[in-house]
KEFIKOL-916651 format. One record per atom (N, C-alpha, C): x, y, z; atom name; residue number from 1. Coordinates in pm, 1 decimal, padded with zeros to 6 digits. Layout:
N
(vose (X; Y; Z); 'CA'; NUM)
...
***
This chain:
77
(vose (-00130.9; -00779.9; -01550.2); 'N'; 1)
(vose (-00049.2; -00686.5; -01472.2); 'CA'; 1)
(vose (00088.1; -00743.0; -01465.7); 'C'; 1)
(vose (00185.1; -00656.4; -01468.9); 'N'; 2)
(vose (00323.2; -00694.2; -01461.5); 'CA'; 2)
(vose (00377.7; -00633.8; -01330.3); 'C'; 2)
(vose (00472.9; -00709.0; -01269.9); 'N'; 3)
(vose (00530.0; -00663.3; -01145.4); 'CA'; 3)
(vose (00655.5; -00586.0; -01174.5); 'C'; 3)
(vose (00671.7; -00473.6; -01109.6); 'N'; 4)
(vose (00794.1; -00393.5; -01124.6); 'CA'; 4)
(vose (00861.4; -00375.8; -00988.6); 'C'; 4)
(vose (00976.8; -00304.7; -00994.1); 'N'; 5)
(vose (01049.3; -00288.8; -00865.1); 'CA'; 5)
(vose (00970.6; -00199.6; -00766.3); 'C'; 5)
(vose (00880.4; -00117.5; -00822.2); 'N'; 6)
(vose (00797.7; -00030.9; -00734.2); 'CA'; 6)
(vose (00702.5; -00118.2; -00651.6); 'C'; 6)
(vose (00664.2; -00234.6; -00702.9); 'N'; 7)
(vose (00577.2; -00322.1; -00624.7); 'CA'; 7)
(vose (00642.8; -00381.7; -00507.4); 'C'; 7)
(vose (00767.8; -00375.3; -00498.1); 'N'; 8)
(vose (00845.9; -00425.7; -00383.5); 'CA'; 8)
(vose (00820.6; -00338.6; -00261.7); 'C'; 8)
(vose (00764.0; -00215.7; -00281.5); 'N'; 9)
(vose (00734.1; -00126.9; -00168.2); 'CA'; 9)
(vose (00623.3; -00189.4; -00081.3); 'C'; 9)
(vose (00553.0; -00282.1; -00131.8); 'N'; 10)
(vose (00444.9; -00348.0; -00057.4); 'CA'; 10)
(vose (00500.6; -00445.9; 00045.9); 'C'; 10)
(vose (00622.5; -00484.3; 00028.2); 'N'; 11)
(vose (00681.3; -00582.7; 00124.3); 'CA'; 11)
(vose (00695.1; -00513.4; 00260.9); 'C'; 11)
(vose (00724.2; -00387.6; 00265.9); 'N'; 12)
(vose (00748.0; -00320.7; 00396.0); 'CA'; 12)
(vose (00625.0; -00319.6; 00485.2); 'C'; 12)
(vose (00505.3; -00278.7; 00439.5); 'N'; 13)
(vose (00388.2; -00281.2; 00527.7); 'CA'; 13)
(vose (00345.9; -00426.7; 00562.3); 'C'; 13)
(vose (00358.5; -00519.2; 00466.5); 'N'; 14)
(vose (00328.7; -00661.3; 00493.5); 'CA'; 14)
(vose (00417.2; -00715.4; 00603.2); 'C'; 14)
(vose (00548.3; -00688.9; 00593.3); 'N'; 15)
(vose (00641.8; -00740.6; 00695.0); 'CA'; 15)
(vose (00612.6; -00674.9; 00827.5); 'C'; 15)
(vose (00583.8; -00542.6; 00822.1); 'N'; 16)
(vose (00564.0; -00471.1; 00951.0); 'CA'; 16)
(vose (00436.6; -00523.1; 01023.2); 'C'; 16)
(vose (00332.1; -00553.2; 00947.8); 'N'; 17)
(vose (00215.1; -00604.4; 01010.4); 'CA'; 17)
(vose (00229.6; -00753.9; 01052.0); 'C'; 17)
(vose (00306.5; -00832.0; 00984.1); 'N'; 18)
(vose (00323.2; -00973.1; 01019.1); 'CA'; 18)
(vose (00404.9; -00978.4; 01145.4); 'C'; 18)
(vose (00511.3; -00891.5; 01145.8); 'N'; 19)
(vose (00604.1; -00897.6; 01263.8); 'CA'; 19)
(vose (00555.8; -00818.4; 01384.2); 'C'; 19)
(vose (00438.7; -00758.4; 01378.8); 'N'; 20)
(vose (00387.9; -00680.8; 01492.1); 'CA'; 20)
(vose (00392.6; -00751.8; 01626.2); 'C'; 20)
(vose (00352.0; -00872.3; 01639.1); 'N'; 21)
(vose (00353.9; -00936.5; 01770.7); 'CA'; 21)
(vose (00491.9; -00959.0; 01824.2); 'C'; 21)
(vose (00592.2; -00958.3; 01738.7); 'N'; 22)
(vose (00733.0; -00981.7; 01777.3); 'CA'; 22)
(vose (00809.4; -00855.5; 01814.2); 'C'; 22)
(vose (00755.2; -00742.2; 01785.2); 'N'; 23)
(vose (00822.2; -00613.2; 01810.2); 'CA'; 23)
(vose (00803.5; -00567.0; 01953.1); 'C'; 23)
(vose (00911.1; -00554.0; 02029.0); 'N'; 24)
(vose (00897.4; -00521.1; 02169.5); 'CA'; 24)
(vose (00845.3; -00372.3; 02194.3); 'C'; 24)
(vose (00878.9; -00284.1; 02105.5); 'N'; 25)
(vose (00834.6; -00147.0; 02131.2); 'CA'; 25)
(vose (00691.4; -00125.2; 02095.9); 'C'; 25)
(vose (00627.2; -00220.0; 02029.0); 'N'; 26)
(vose (00486.2; -00207.8; 01998.9); 'CA'; 26)
(vose (00404.7; -00279.4; 02111.2); 'C'; 26)
(vose (00454.3; -00388.2; 02154.0); 'N'; 27)
(vose (00381.0; -00468.2; 02258.0); 'CA'; 27)
(vose (00431.8; -00430.4; 02395.9); 'C'; 27)
(vose (00391.4; -00313.8; 02442.2); 'N'; 28)
(vose (00425.4; -00271.8; 02578.8); 'CA'; 28)
(vose (00297.9; -00253.8; 02656.2); 'C'; 28)
(vose (00314.1; -00239.3; 02785.7); 'N'; 29)
(vose (00198.1; -00217.6; 02872.0); 'CA'; 29)
(vose (00167.6; -00068.2; 02891.2); 'C'; 29)
(vose (00252.2; 00014.7; 02834.0); 'N'; 30)
(vose (00229.5; 00158.8; 02840.1); 'CA'; 30)
(vose (00112.1; 00195.7; 02752.0); 'C'; 30)
(vose (00063.1; 00317.0; 02767.3); 'N'; 31)
(vose (-00044.7; 00363.6; 02681.9); 'CA'; 31)
(vose (-00011.6; 00498.3; 02620.2); 'C'; 31)
(vose (-00061.2; 00520.7; 02501.4); 'N'; 32)
(vose (-00049.1; 00651.6; 02434.0); 'CA'; 32)
(vose (-00189.7; 00702.5; 02415.2); 'C'; 32)
(vose (-00207.2; 00816.7; 02473.9); 'N'; 33)
(vose (-00343.6; 00874.7; 02470.9); 'CA'; 33)
(vose (-00451.5; 00781.5; 02524.0); 'C'; 33)
(vose (-00411.3; 00691.0; 02612.7); 'N'; 34)
(vose (-00505.9; 00600.6; 02673.0); 'CA'; 34)
(vose (-00532.0; 00475.3; 02591.1); 'C'; 34)
(vose (-00456.8; 00462.3; 02476.2); 'N'; 35)
(vose (-00470.9; 00343.5; 02387.3); 'CA'; 35)
(vose (-00343.5; 00269.9; 02382.7); 'C'; 35)
(vose (-00344.7; 00142.7; 02350.4); 'N'; 36)
(vose (-00220.4; 00066.3; 02336.4); 'CA'; 36)
(vose (-00143.4; 00107.2; 02213.5); 'C'; 36)
(vose (-00011.4; 00109.9; 02219.1); 'N'; 37)
(vose (00076.5; 00147.3; 02107.5); 'CA'; 37)
(vose (00047.4; 00065.9; 01978.5); 'C'; 37)
(vose (00011.2; -00060.3; 01996.4); 'N'; 38)
(vose (-00013.5; -00146.8; 01884.4); 'CA'; 38)
(vose (-00128.0; -00094.1; 01795.0); 'C'; 38)
(vose (-00221.0; -00027.1; 01855.4); 'N'; 39)
(vose (-00331.7; 00036.1; 01784.7); 'CA'; 39)
(vose (-00275.0; 00144.7; 01684.6); 'C'; 39)
(vose (-00188.4; 00225.6; 01734.1); 'N'; 40)
(vose (-00127.7; 00329.6; 01649.5); 'CA'; 40)
(vose (-00033.4; 00273.4; 01540.9); 'C'; 40)
(vose (00034.6; 00161.5; 01576.2); 'N'; 41)
(vose (00127.3; 00094.2; 01485.2); 'CA'; 41)
(vose (00047.8; 00035.3; 01367.5); 'C'; 41)
(vose (-00060.6; -00034.3; 01394.8); 'N'; 42)
(vose (-00141.1; -00101.3; 01287.9); 'CA'; 42)
(vose (-00217.0; 00011.0; 01211.0); 'C'; 42)
(vose (-00268.4; 00103.8; 01278.6); 'N'; 43)
(vose (-00340.3; 00207.5; 01209.0); 'CA'; 43)
(vose (-00249.2; 00293.0; 01118.3); 'C'; 43)
(vose (-00123.8; 00317.3; 01166.6); 'N'; 44)
(vose (-00033.9; 00387.6; 01083.5); 'CA'; 44)
(vose (00010.9; 00312.5; 00957.3); 'C'; 44)
(vose (00029.9; 00184.5; 00978.7); 'N'; 45)
(vose (00065.2; 00100.9; 00859.8); 'CA'; 45)
(vose (-00054.6; 00082.5; 00767.7); 'C'; 45)
(vose (-00174.2; 00086.2; 00814.5); 'N'; 46)
(vose (-00289.4; 00083.5; 00725.2); 'CA'; 46)
(vose (-00298.3; 00209.2; 00641.5); 'C'; 46)
(vose (-00270.8; 00323.0; 00701.7); 'N'; 47)
(vose (-00271.7; 00445.7; 00623.9); 'CA'; 47)
(vose (-00150.8; 00446.8; 00522.3); 'C'; 47)
(vose (-00030.6; 00403.5; 00568.8); 'N'; 48)
(vose (00083.1; 00400.2; 00479.2); 'CA'; 48)
(vose (00056.4; 00303.9; 00361.0); 'C'; 48)
(vose (-00007.3; 00191.4; 00388.0); 'N'; 49)
(vose (-00034.0; 00093.5; 00279.6); 'CA'; 49)
(vose (-00131.6; 00159.2; 00177.3); 'C'; 49)
(vose (-00229.7; 00237.7; 00226.9); 'N'; 50)
(vose (-00323.1; 00304.5; 00130.2); 'CA'; 50)
(vose (-00241.8; 00400.4; 00041.1); 'C'; 50)
(vose (-00147.3; 00478.3; 00098.3); 'N'; 51)
(vose (-00067.8; 00570.8; 00015.4); 'CA'; 51)
(vose (00022.7; 00491.3; -00086.3); 'C'; 51)
(vose (00080.7; 00379.3; -00041.3); 'N'; 52)
(vose (00170.1; 00303.7; -00130.2); 'CA'; 52)
(vose (00085.6; 00245.3; -00243.3); 'C'; 52)
(vose (-00036.3; 00196.1; -00214.2); 'N'; 53)
(vose (-00115.6; 00137.5; -00320.5); 'CA'; 53)
(vose (-00168.1; 00246.9; -00417.5); 'C'; 53)
(vose (-00194.9; 00368.8; -00365.2); 'N'; 54)
(vose (-00237.5; 00470.5; -00456.7); 'CA'; 54)
(vose (-00125.2; 00517.0; -00547.8); 'C'; 54)
(vose (-00001.6; 00516.6; -00490.3); 'N'; 55)
(vose (00118.2; 00550.8; -00575.5); 'CA'; 55)
(vose (00137.9; 00443.4; -00687.4); 'C'; 55)
(vose (00120.1; 00318.6; -00647.1); 'N'; 56)
(vose (00137.8; 00210.7; -00750.7); 'CA'; 56)
(vose (00024.3; 00218.1; -00851.7); 'C'; 56)
(vose (-00096.4; 00256.3; -00808.7); 'N'; 57)
(vose (-00206.4; 00260.7; -00902.7); 'CA'; 57)
(vose (-00181.7; 00371.9; -01008.5); 'C'; 57)
(vose (-00131.7; 00486.0; -00962.1); 'N'; 58)
(vose (-00104.2; 00599.2; -01053.7); 'CA'; 58)
(vose (00007.6; 00565.6; -01152.4); 'C'; 58)
(vose (00096.1; 00472.4; -01113.9); 'N'; 59)
(vose (00210.0; 00445.3; -01195.8); 'CA'; 59)
(vose (00183.3; 00328.8; -01296.5); 'C'; 59)
(vose (00072.6; 00265.3; -01283.4); 'N'; 60)
(vose (00037.9; 00155.2; -01376.4); 'CA'; 60)
(vose (00000.2; 00208.0; -01517.7); 'C'; 60)
(vose (00078.4; 00171.5; -01618.2); 'N'; 61)
(vose (00047.0; 00218.3; -01752.9); 'CA'; 61)
(vose (-00077.3; 00149.4; -01805.5); 'C'; 61)
(vose (-00107.8; 00028.3; -01755.2); 'N'; 62)
(vose (-00227.9; -00046.2; -01809.7); 'CA'; 62)
(vose (-00358.5; 00021.6; -01762.5); 'C'; 62)
(vose (-00350.8; 00104.9; -01660.4); 'N'; 63)
(vose (-00471.6; 00167.7; -01611.0); 'CA'; 63)
(vose (-00489.0; 00312.6; -01660.8); 'C'; 63)
(vose (-00406.6; 00355.0; -01757.3); 'N'; 64)
(vose (-00412.0; 00491.9; -01804.6); 'CA'; 64)
(vose (-00527.5; 00505.5; -01901.4); 'C'; 64)
(vose (-00621.9; 00596.0; -01867.6); 'N'; 65)
(vose (-00734.0; 00617.0; -01952.3); 'CA'; 65)
(vose (-00705.2; 00698.2; -02078.2); 'C'; 65)
(vose (-00594.8; 00758.2; -02087.7); 'N'; 66)
(vose (-00561.3; 00837.3; -02203.2); 'CA'; 66)
(vose (-00515.4; 00752.0; -02321.4); 'C'; 66)
(vose (-00476.2; 00630.5; -02295.5); 'N'; 67)
(vose (-00425.9; 00541.8; -02402.7); 'CA'; 67)
(vose (-00550.1; 00483.4; -02473.2); 'C'; 67)
(vose (-00556.5; 00488.8; -02605.2); 'N'; 68)
(vose (-00659.1; 00423.3; -02682.7); 'CA'; 68)
(vose (-00597.9; 00327.5; -02779.6); 'C'; 68)
(vose (-00633.8; 00204.1; -02775.8); 'N'; 69)
(vose (-00572.6; 00113.5; -02864.5); 'CA'; 69)
(vose (-00629.4; 00122.6; -03006.8); 'C'; 69)
(vose (-00571.2; 00051.4; -03097.2); 'N'; 70)
(vose (-00604.8; 00064.0; -03241.6); 'CA'; 70)
(vose (-00749.2; 00020.6; -03269.3); 'C'; 70)
(vose (-00798.9; -00080.4; -03202.3); 'N'; 71)
(vose (-00936.4; -00129.3; -03228.6); 'CA'; 71)
(vose (-01039.3; -00025.3; -03190.1); 'C'; 71)
(vose (-01013.8; 00046.8; -03083.8); 'N'; 72)
(vose (-01104.3; 00155.1; -03043.7); 'CA'; 72)
(vose (-01104.4; 00271.2; -03140.3); 'C'; 72)
(vose (-00981.8; 00296.7; -03193.4); 'N'; 73)
(vose (-00970.4; 00407.0; -03291.4); 'CA'; 73)
(vose (-01046.8; 00369.2; -03417.5); 'C'; 73)
(vose (-01037.5; 00249.1; -03464.2); 'N'; 74)
(vose (-01114.1; 00208.2; -03582.6); 'CA'; 74)
(vose (-01260.6; 00211.7; -03563.3); 'C'; 74)
(vose (-01306.1; 00171.9; -03442.0); 'N'; 75)
(vose (-01452.6; 00172.7; -03408.0); 'CA'; 75)
(vose (-01502.0; 00312.3; -03410.7); 'C'; 75)
(vose (-01421.6; 00407.0; -03367.9); 'N'; 76)
(vose (-01466.0; 00549.3; -03364.5); 'CA'; 76)
(vose (-01470.9; 00609.6; -03504.9); 'C'; 76)
(vose (-01387.1; 00557.5; -03592.5); 'N'; 77)
(vose (-01378.3; 00620.6; -03725.6); 'CA'; 77)
(vose (-01496.5; 00584.9; -03815.4); 'C'; 77)
***
């Protein structure tokens, strides 16, 4: 696997989750729908990370099933 500039998109959710304890707007005593805001923050980043990973998976040329290398073509012939 090779790293591209698109893989840098993974830095955002990693940084957001690592810095969660330090963010004052996430660590408050208020509640949203009866739950702490940190629950929504972490859950939102978990969903965002899933979408980022699916975008990266679709962009990987190594995982493309339509590509057939020369050895497979010879084996089929």
